N, C-alpha and C positions, 0 to 999 in steps of 0.2 A: 420434425416439432420446430425446429430451427424457420423452414419455409412460412409457418404460420406468426415470425416475429416478426416486428418493423424494422425495416432497414440499419436502424441507431442502436438495435441492440446487440449488445455482445457478450457471446457464449463464452467465456473463459477456459481453455482446456489447458492452463497451468499445472503440472503434475503434482507441485508441489499445496497446491490450493484444492486439488480434488483430496487427495490425502488427508488434510487438514477438516475439509468438512466430514469425510469419512468418520473421521475419528470424532469430529464434533456431535455427528448423527447417533454415534455408539449408547448404546442405553447405560454402558459400564462405564463412560465419561465422567469425572466427579465434578460439583460444580467449581472447584478452584483450577482445573484443568478446563474447561469449559471461558472461564475468563482469557486463560494463556492464550487460547487457540482463536475465539473471534477478535482480539489482536492482533497475531498473527496472520489469519484469514482478510482482514481489513488493510495489513502492510500491504501484503499481497496483490491486493486488489487496487489499493491506492497507486501501487508503482506500475502495475498495469493499465491503471485509466491515465494518467499521465504521461502515460510516457511519449505520447503526440502533442501533448501541449503544453510538454516542457522545453527548453534549448538550453544546452551548455555551451555557457559566455567564460570565458577567459576573465579570472579571478587578478587580487593583487599579490604579490611577490612573498613566498615566504622562507622559512629555512628549516630542515629537518633536525631533529636533536645531534645530528654530529653534525650541524653545520651547513649542507648544500643547499643551496639557494634551488627553488623550484615555481611555477606558477600557478596558482591554485586553480581551482574548475569552481563556477559558481552557476546557479539555474537561475533561467529569465523565463516567466517574470520570477520577482524575489519573494513575492509576497501572493502567498492563496488563502482561501479562506474555506474551511470545510463545514458544511450545512450539514447534520443529520436528517433522514427523511425519518418521519415518527420516531416514538420513543423507542422502539427498538435497536434503532442506529445511534443510539448513543455509548453503546455499549461499544462502540468500535471508535470512536472520539474520547481521548485522554483527555479528563478535563484537572481543573485543578484542585 
């Protein structure tokens, strides 16, 4: 199957993603669970998709609750825009 796909298509082999898609496909999955599963699937896909596009950069210094100082980590670029494709993609984006 992968041989027929364009080179820029990635088929995820993430075990958690596969398990959640399996749960989503089940006829015994209730509508409340469906919303949670779609959110979790979107989070896994976003992490996997952005892993090569984001870079960890040093952030400002901060303090732990017990007073130890440490350097935080931020990501670059700091601002992202998520655009859902078609109406079915809207469930994957949390709105106000």
